[in-house]
Backbone bond lengths (Angstrom), bond angles and torsions (degrees), N, CA, C in turn:
res aa  C-N    CA-C-N  psi(-1)  N-CA   C-N-CA  omega(-1)  CA-C   N-CA-C  phi
1 M - - - 1.438 - - 1.526 109.43 -
2 A 1.287 115.77 132.14 1.455 120.67 177.11 1.517 109.17 -84.06
3 S 1.321 114.84 159.13 1.455 117.18 176.49 1.517 108.71 -128.54
4 S 1.308 114.53 150.45 1.452 120.94 179.87 1.521 107.56 -133.45
5 G 1.286 116.10 94.68 1.456 119.97 -178.80 1.517 110.79 93.84
6 P 1.307 116.00 172.68 1.458 120.31 -177.46 1.525 112.10 -69.26
7 G 1.317 116.12 123.22 1.462 121.52 175.16 1.513 115.51 73.89
8 R 1.321 118.93 9.26 1.471 121.17 -177.32 1.515 110.27 -109.88
9 R 1.329 116.59 121.95 1.457 123.56 178.46 1.521 109.30 -101.03
10 I 1.318 116.48 139.92 1.461 120.46 173.52 1.519 107.38 -111.00
11 R 1.316 115.56 123.06 1.461 122.32 -177.70 1.529 110.30 -71.90
12 Q 1.325 115.64 139.44 1.464 120.62 175.87 1.531 109.35 -73.13
13 P 1.329 119.26 135.74 1.470 121.50 -174.42 1.536 114.25 -84.00
14 T 1.315 117.24 49.47 1.469 121.20 -178.89 1.524 111.87 -65.36
15 A 1.321 117.18 -44.56 1.467 120.26 -178.55 1.524 110.79 -63.03
16 E 1.334 117.00 -40.69 1.462 120.14 178.75 1.524 111.51 -64.04
17 L 1.339 116.43 -37.67 1.465 119.97 178.36 1.521 110.76 -63.15
18 V 1.324 116.88 -42.97 1.473 120.69 178.26 1.529 110.33 -63.25
19 I 1.330 117.27 -43.98 1.469 120.70 178.85 1.523 110.41 -62.55
20 F 1.332 117.13 -39.98 1.463 120.76 179.15 1.527 111.19 -64.70
21 I 1.321 117.20 -42.28 1.475 120.69 179.60 1.522 110.48 -65.51
22 V 1.330 117.46 -43.88 1.467 120.89 177.93 1.525 109.94 -63.69
23 G 1.329 117.30 -41.04 1.460 120.62 177.16 1.518 111.90 -63.02
24 G 1.325 117.17 -40.51 1.462 120.99 176.87 1.517 112.01 -63.35
25 A 1.342 116.37 -40.24 1.470 119.82 175.72 1.521 110.04 -65.27
26 G 1.324 117.00 -35.95 1.461 120.93 176.86 1.521 111.92 -64.64
27 V 1.333 116.94 -39.38 1.467 120.45 176.78 1.520 110.28 -62.06
28 A 1.334 116.24 -45.20 1.474 119.82 178.84 1.521 110.89 -62.21
29 A 1.324 116.93 -43.78 1.467 120.49 179.14 1.525 111.06 -64.79
30 A 1.331 116.93 -38.53 1.467 120.26 179.75 1.521 111.60 -65.06
31 I 1.324 116.39 -35.94 1.459 119.82 178.29 1.521 110.14 -68.83
32 V 1.328 116.24 -43.84 1.472 120.03 179.60 1.525 110.86 -65.40
33 L 1.334 117.03 -42.08 1.469 121.81 -176.82 1.527 112.77 -86.77
34 D 1.321 117.27 -4.64 1.464 122.57 -177.61 1.528 111.31 53.92
35 S 1.336 115.28 51.05 1.459 122.12 -176.95 1.528 110.15 -112.49
36 G 1.324 116.41 108.76 1.450 121.97 179.21 1.526 113.91 -63.18
37 P 1.339 118.19 -49.13 1.465 118.68 -179.54 1.536 113.26 -61.71
38 L 1.329 117.57 -38.64 1.466 120.51 177.53 1.524 110.42 -65.25
39 L 1.322 117.07 -38.03 1.460 121.24 178.75 1.524 110.71 -63.58
40 V 1.327 117.27 -46.23 1.464 120.90 -179.67 1.530 110.49 -63.06
41 A 1.333 116.91 -45.69 1.468 120.58 -179.89 1.526 111.23 -63.58
42 S 1.317 117.43 -38.73 1.463 121.26 -179.27 1.521 111.24 -69.35
43 I 1.326 117.13 -40.48 1.462 120.37 177.11 1.523 110.26 -64.85
44 L 1.335 116.82 -40.55 1.466 120.63 176.81 1.530 110.56 -60.52
45 A 1.330 117.48 -42.33 1.463 120.78 178.89 1.524 111.00 -62.35
46 C 1.329 117.19 -43.86 1.470 120.46 179.44 1.523 111.29 -64.30
47 M 1.335 116.99 -45.46 1.461 120.09 -179.46 1.525 111.60 -65.42
48 A 1.326 116.81 -41.09 1.463 120.37 179.16 1.527 110.26 -63.31
49 A 1.330 117.50 -39.76 1.466 120.66 179.62 1.528 111.36 -64.43
50 V 1.322 116.89 -44.53 1.466 120.64 -179.52 1.531 110.68 -66.08
51 L 1.334 116.46 -45.82 1.459 119.67 178.97 1.528 111.49 -64.96
52 S 1.320 116.81 -33.56 1.455 120.91 178.28 1.525 111.37 -62.98
53 V 1.326 116.78 -39.03 1.468 120.00 177.31 1.525 109.91 -62.39
54 V 1.323 116.49 -43.08 1.469 120.29 179.72 1.529 110.52 -63.74
55 F 1.324 116.80 -46.29 1.466 120.22 179.86 1.534 111.61 -67.54
56 S 1.318 117.04 -31.84 1.467 120.63 -178.45 1.520 112.29 -65.32
57 V 1.321 117.46 -27.98 1.462 120.60 176.94 1.520 109.56 -58.73
58 F 1.323 116.92 -38.03 1.465 121.02 -178.60 1.525 112.46 -87.77
59 L 1.342 117.67 -25.57 1.460 120.32 -175.85 1.525 114.01 -90.31
60 S 1.313 117.64 -24.11 1.470 120.23 -176.98 1.514 110.88 -60.41
61 G 1.325 114.40 133.13 1.444 120.46 176.30 1.515 115.15 78.75
62 R 1.303 118.20 5.15 1.469 121.12 179.40 1.519 110.26 -86.37
63 A 1.314 115.86 173.69 1.461 122.13 -178.59 1.534 110.60 -72.26
64 M 1.318 115.47 160.39 1.456 121.27 -179.28 1.529 111.82 -59.59
65 A 1.315 117.44 -34.80 1.466 120.75 179.79 1.533 111.12 -61.55
66 V 1.321 117.87 -35.32 1.468 121.77 178.44 1.524 109.85 -66.73
67 H 1.323 117.03 -40.29 1.461 120.67 179.52 1.526 110.57 -67.22
68 I 1.308 117.05 -41.25 1.467 120.45 178.91 1.526 110.03 -65.85
69 A 1.320 117.37 -39.81 1.461 120.51 176.53 1.527 110.87 -62.36
70 S 1.334 117.30 -38.70 1.468 119.64 178.56 1.528 110.97 -67.36
71 L 1.334 117.26 -34.62 1.461 120.17 175.46 1.525 110.68 -62.07
72 L 1.320 115.59 -46.70 1.472 119.98 -178.67 1.524 111.73 -66.56
73 L 1.332 117.54 -43.50 1.462 120.30 178.10 1.527 111.68 -64.95
74 G 1.321 116.87 -39.85 1.461 120.49 178.00 1.521 112.19 -63.84
75 A 1.333 116.28 -44.19 1.466 120.10 178.56 1.522 110.59 -64.09
76 A 1.335 117.39 -39.85 1.466 120.63 178.33 1.530 110.64 -64.63
77 G 1.330 117.05 -39.52 1.464 120.71 177.81 1.517 111.97 -63.73
78 I 1.318 116.28 -42.45 1.470 120.13 177.74 1.519 110.18 -63.31
79 A 1.336 116.80 -44.82 1.468 120.58 -179.20 1.524 111.01 -62.52
80 Y 1.338 117.57 -44.29 1.461 120.56 -178.76 1.528 111.65 -65.38
81 G 1.334 117.06 -49.15 1.462 120.42 -178.89 1.513 112.66 -63.35
82 T 1.323 116.83 -39.97 1.466 120.58 178.78 1.517 110.79 -68.31
83 N 1.326 116.83 -41.59 1.464 120.79 178.18 1.527 110.77 -62.15
84 W 1.324 117.44 -42.07 1.463 120.26 178.70 1.519 110.28 -63.74
85 Y 1.312 117.02 -43.10 1.463 120.72 -179.73 1.530 111.11 -61.88
86 L 1.330 116.21 -46.14 1.465 119.37 -178.16 1.526 111.73 -64.89
87 G 1.313 117.72 -30.20 1.461 120.55 178.78 1.510 114.04 -83.04
88 N 1.327 118.31 -14.03 1.475 122.13 -175.73 1.517 112.33 -129.63
89 Q 1.311 118.03 37.92 1.468 120.34 -175.37 1.519 113.32 -63.03
90 G 1.308 118.70 -31.28 1.468 120.44 -178.76 1.507 113.53 -84.38
91 S 1.321 117.82 -2.87 1.460 122.25 -175.51 1.526 111.13 -73.53
92 T 1.313 114.95 149.94 1.470 119.81 176.85 1.519 111.44 -86.92
93 E 1.326 117.75 -4.02 1.460 121.87 -177.80 1.522 112.47 -96.07
94 I 1.323 118.19 17.26 1.463 121.89 -175.63 1.521 111.34 -60.44
95 L 1.336 118.06 -40.39 1.451 120.94 -173.68 1.528 112.26 -62.64
96 F 1.328 117.32 -48.37 1.458 121.50 -179.98 1.522 107.98 -110.29
97 S 1.289 114.95 81.87 1.455 120.62 -170.39 1.525 110.15 -145.91
98 P 1.323 116.59 -178.64 1.465 119.61 174.86 1.530 114.16 -64.13
99 V 1.316 118.10 -2.60 1.464 120.16 174.94 1.526 109.94 -61.65
100 F 1.332 116.73 -28.22 1.462 119.78 177.79 1.524 111.49 -61.83
101 V 1.320 117.13 -26.32 1.464 120.43 176.47 1.530 109.47 -61.49
102 A 1.334 116.70 -35.31 1.469 120.48 177.96 1.526 110.81 -66.65
103 Y 1.327 117.83 -38.49 1.465 120.33 178.14 1.531 110.61 -64.93
104 F 1.336 116.65 -45.75 1.463 119.84 177.71 1.522 110.80 -65.03
105 G 1.335 116.92 -36.77 1.466 120.69 176.67 1.510 111.52 -62.73
106 A 1.335 116.63 -40.69 1.465 120.25 179.01 1.529 110.66 -64.15
107 G 1.331 116.99 -41.70 1.459 120.09 177.60 1.511 112.41 -65.19
108 L 1.327 116.75 -40.79 1.460 120.88 179.20 1.524 111.03 -68.49
109 L 1.317 116.88 -40.66 1.467 120.75 177.90 1.527 110.73 -63.00
110 L 1.328 116.61 -45.95 1.462 120.50 178.91 1.526 111.26 -62.32
111 A 1.329 116.79 -43.66 1.471 120.10 178.29 1.522 110.64 -62.41
112 G 1.317 116.77 -41.51 1.461 120.25 179.48 1.508 112.33 -62.94
113 V 1.329 116.27 -44.23 1.468 120.13 -179.92 1.528 110.74 -64.44
114 L 1.320 117.05 -49.21 1.464 120.00 -176.49 1.524 112.29 -66.12
115 N 1.322 117.48 -39.48 1.463 119.99 178.50 1.517 111.68 -71.90
116 L 1.325 117.93 -34.01 1.457 120.59 176.64 1.528 110.75 -66.82
117 V 1.326 116.60 -42.46 1.473 120.30 176.63 1.526 109.81 -61.44
118 D 1.327 117.05 -43.26 1.465 120.44 178.91 1.522 110.95 -63.41
119 L 1.316 117.04 -41.92 1.462 121.23 178.92 1.529 111.23 -62.02
120 L 1.329 116.48 -46.30 1.473 120.53 -178.70 1.528 111.79 -68.16
121 R 1.319 116.24 -35.39 1.460 119.59 -179.35 1.528 111.91 -71.00
122 N 1.309 117.75 -29.72 1.458 121.61 -174.92 1.531 113.27 -103.79
123 Q 1.307 117.98 16.91 1.471 120.00 177.96 1.495 110.84 -80.63
């Protein structure tokens, strides 16, 4: 484990790497199988893993309250982005839309869960 500053541990992003590899395999399988839903889910997994690594840099070594707040903010982001998507499915603005809030929410939620587990395991 690396450290950044006095008493601060930074968690290694092993879980995110595994999720990214599985998501990449899912993308390849979706292309071969011509499966739209598998492709979307696999891309979401890859994006959430990458964003989780970025968020984990700031969340590692923080207090439990920060991790719980990230869980709540991530869940709210997923709910908002998904709700917007479901209400605007016929729109041409889907690509550059509040749906991105759901992707960032997924990354924040994943980072919160993994860092909270690491915090509880190493107490």
